[in-house]
C-alpha positions in Angstrom: -6.9 -16.8 -2.8 -5.3 -16.1 0.6 -7.3 -13.6 2.6 -5.1 -12.9 5.6 -1.4 -12.4 5.9 1.1 -12.0 8.8 3.6 -9.3 7.9 5.7 -10.1 11.0 5.7 -12.5 13.9 4.9 -9.7 16.3 2.0 -8.3 14.3 -1.6 -9.4 14.1 -2.8 -10.9 10.8 -4.2 -8.4 8.4 -6.6 -8.6 5.5 -4.8 -8.5 2.2 -7.1 -5.7 1.1 -5.9 -2.6 2.9 -7.3 0.9 3.3 -5.4 4.1 2.5 -6.3 7.8 2.5 -5.1 10.4 0.1 -4.1 14.0 1.0 -5.8 15.4 -2.1 -9.2 14.0 -1.1 -9.7 13.7 2.6 -13.4 12.7 2.3 -13.5 9.4 4.2 -15.1 9.9 7.6 -14.1 8.2 10.8 -17.2 6.1 10.7 -16.2 4.9 7.2 -12.9 3.7 8.5 -14.7 1.8 11.3 -17.1 0.4 8.8 -14.1 -1.0 6.9 -12.6 -2.4 10.1 -15.8 -4.2 11.0 -15.5 -5.9 7.6 -12.0 -7.0 8.5 -10.0 -4.3 6.8 -7.3 -3.8 9.5 -4.3 -2.6 7.5 -4.6 1.2 7.5 -2.2 3.4 5.6 -2.5 7.1 6.7 -1.5 9.8 4.2 -0.1 12.1 6.9 -2.9 14.8 6.5 -5.6 15.3 9.1 -8.6 13.3 7.9 -11.2 10.7 8.8 -8.6 8.0 9.2 -6.4 10.0 11.6 -9.5 10.7 13.7 -10.5 7.1 13.6 -7.1 6.0 14.8 -7.4 8.3 17.8 -10.8 6.7 18.5 -9.7 3.0 18.1 -9.5 2.2 21.8 -9.4 -1.5 22.3 -9.5 -2.1 18.6 -6.0 -0.6 18.3 -4.5 -4.0 19.0 -6.1 -5.6 15.9 -5.1 -2.7 13.6 -1.8 -2.3 11.7 -1.1 1.4 11.0 1.3 2.5 8.3 2.5 5.8 7.1 5.2 7.3 4.8 8.1 9.2 6.2 9.4 12.1 4.1 12.5 12.9 6.2 15.9 11.9 4.8 18.1 12.7 7.8 18.1 11.2 11.3 17.1 14.4 13.2 14.4 15.2 10.7 13.1 11.6 10.9 12.8 11.7 14.6 10.9 15.0 14.6 8.6 13.8 11.9 8.0 10.4 13.5 7.3 12.0 16.9 4.9 14.4 15.3 3.0 11.5 13.8 2.8 9.7 17.2 1.5 12.9 18.7 -1.0 13.6 15.9 -2.4 10.1 16.0 -2.2 9.8 19.9 -0.5 6.4 19.6 2.6 5.1 21.3 3.8 3.2 18.2 3.3 2.8 14.5 3.6 -0.7 13.0 4.9 0.1 9.5 7.0 3.1 8.4 8.2 3.4 4.8 10.5 6.1 3.4 8.4 8.1 1.1 9.0 8.0 -2.7 12.7 7.2 -2.8 13.2 7.7 -6.6 17.0 8.1 -6.8 19.9 6.2 -5.4 21.4 9.3 -4.0 18.3 9.7 -1.8 18.8 6.2 -0.4 22.5 6.9 0.2 21.4 9.9 2.3 18.7 7.8 4.2 21.0 4.9 4.8 24.2 6.9 5.4 25.7 8.3 8.6 23.1 10.5 10.3 20.4 9.2 7.9 16.8 8.6 8.5 17.3 4.8 8.5 19.3 5.2 11.8 16.3 6.8 13.4 13.9 4.1 12.4 16.2 1.3 13.3 16.4 2.9 16.8 12.7 3.2 16.7 12.5 -0.6 16.1 14.8 -1.2 19.0 12.6 0.9 21.3 9.4 -0.8 20.2 8.1 2.3 18.4 7.9 0.6 15.0 7.8 -3.0 13.8 8.6 -2.8 10.1 10.8 -0.3 8.2 10.3 -0.2 4.5 10.6 1.8 1.3 8.0 3.3 -1.1 9.2 3.9 -4.7 8.1 4.0 -8.3 11.6 2.9 -9.3 11.2 -0.9 -9.3 14.9 -1.9 -9.9 16.1 0.6 -7.3 13.6 -0.7 -4.8 14.6 -4.3 -5.5 18.3 -3.4 -5.2 17.7 -1.8 -1.8 15.6 -4.7 -0.6 18.5 -7.0 -1.5 20.8 -5.1 0.9 18.8 -6.4 3.9 18.4 -2.9 5.3 14.6 -2.9 5.1 11.7 -5.1 6.1 9.1 -4.3 3.5 8.6 -2.8 0.0 5.7 -0.6 -1.2 5.5 -0.4 -5.0 3.0 0.3 -7.7 1.3 -2.7 -9.3 -1.8 -3.0 -11.5 -2.9 -4.5 -14.8 -1.4 -1.6 -16.7 1.9 -1.6 -14.8 3.0 -5.1 -14.3 6.8 -4.5 -14.3 7.0 -5.5 -10.6 6.3 -9.1 -11.7 9.7 -8.9 -13.5 11.8 -6.5 -11.4 10.5 -6.8 -7.8 8.6 -9.9 -7.0 11.4 -12.4 -7.8 13.6 -10.6 -5.3 11.0 -10.2 -2.5 9.9 -13.8 -2.9 13.5 -15.0 -2.5 13.8 -12.7 0.6 10.4 -13.6 1.9 9.8 -9.9 2.2 6.2 -8.4 2.4 5.1 -6.2 -0.5 2.4 -3.6 -0.2 1.0 -2.4 -3.6 -0.8 0.8 -4.5 -2.5 2.4 -7.5 -4.3 -0.8 -8.2 -6.9 0.9 -10.4 -4.4 3.3 -12.0 -6.2 6.2 -10.6 -9.5 4.8 -11.9 -8.2 4.7 -15.5 -8.6 0.9 -15.6 -12.4 1.3 -15.0 -12.7 3.5 -18.2 -13.0 2.4 -21.8 -10.3 3.0 -24.5 -10.7 3.3 -28.3 -9.0 -0.1 -28.6 -11.7 -2.0 -26.7 -13.6 -4.8 -28.4 -17.2 -4.2 -29.3 -19.7 -4.0 -26.4 -16.8 -4.1 -23.9 -17.5 -2.8 -20.4 -14.5 -2.3 -18.2 -14.7 -4.2 -14.9 -15.4 -2.4 -11.6 -12.8 -1.5 -9.0 -13.1 -4.7 -7.0 -11.9 -6.7 -10.0 -8.7 -4.7 -10.3 -8.0 -5.3 -6.6 -8.7 -9.0 -7.3 -6.1 -8.9 -10.1 -3.4 -7.5 -7.8 -4.3 -9.9 -4.9 -4.2 -12.9 -7.3 -0.4 -12.5 -7.3 1.0 -14.4 -4.3 3.9 -11.9 -4.1 1.5 -9.2 -3.0 1.0 -9.1 0.7 -1.5 -6.2 0.8 -3.2 -4.3 -2.0 -4.3 -0.8 -0.9 -7.6 0.8 -1.9 -8.0 4.6 -1.5 -11.7 5.2 -1.9 -12.8 8.9 -2.1 -16.1 8.3 -0.2 -18.4 5.7 1.5 -20.0 4.8 -1.9 -16.6 3.8 -3.4 -15.6 2.1 -0.2 -18.7 -0.1 -0.2 -18.2 -0.9 -3.9 -14.7 -2.1 -3.1 -15.8 -4.1 -0.1 -18.0 -6.2 -2.3 -14.8 -8.1 -3.1 -15.0 -9.6 0.4 -18.2 -11.3 -0.4 -16.7 -12.9 -3.5 -13.1 -13.5 -2.3 -11.5 -15.8 -4.9 -9.0 -15.9 -7.6 -10.1 -14.6 -11.0 -10.9 -17.4 -13.5 -8.5 -17.8 -16.3 -10.9 -16.0 -18.7 -11.5 -13.2 -16.2 -7.8 -12.8 -15.7 -7.2 -12.5 -19.4 -9.9 -9.8 -19.7 -8.2 -7.8 -16.9 -4.7 -8.3 -18.3 -5.7 -7.3 -21.8 -7.6 -4.2 -20.8 -4.6 -3.2 -18.7 -2.5 -3.4 -21.8 -4.9 -1.3 -23.7 -5.1 1.3 -20.9 -1.3 1.5 -20.8 -1.2 2.0 -24.6 -3.9 4.6 -24.7 -3.1 6.7 -21.6 0.7 7.0 -22.1 0.8 10.2 -20.0 1.0 8.0 -16.8 4.5 6.6 -16.6 
């Protein structure tokens, strides 16, 4: 299983297991982020809330060159995008951010605003021209919409949900991104930990696999460039990092166990779309 990926010619290679933070649980400390970096985890997706990752980014120093920083831009208009982007640069004390994705574009009308006259896309394209950003992408739960936008050639990267309970990207997104040779970053790989929990439909004596196996499932798909983990604390981070010591594709039988439990989780916990 490929361990490193180059998202663009002008970016350093990154480990395909990436680190993200969440605004609802800013519990990772700066030293936790540096611990991950020492293990090779150099794709960092910041949630936009002051936390351990933002402090770690400010402390990167010479290690900044080996780290790819990503964040999600909420603005839809050009002026708002510039203000938000400049605020991020100031907050992180950096002179550029490698990856920016438009945050949760769920309706075509949103994209029309972003890509239209005086839209946020104009700001980010100017940012690329000025060397302030390398890749401009899109984050969405709407797979077909994301694929349609990718096909326009307006963006460089997609960020979509993918896990063993939500495999629709295999049908709706990956064929398009493979044809375009477009990087894909995936999130919610453990389905908010639900994949690590039992269901009433499990076979006797079944124990759900730990988090690292669900990241293995996502990374086993060659269309996935980076799979993001978002551990709540150092303990969860270290558990996830055990994947690095056993970096391989799942066996055929392991893959079937993961796939089948994903189907059971989707059937049992229908509240999650």
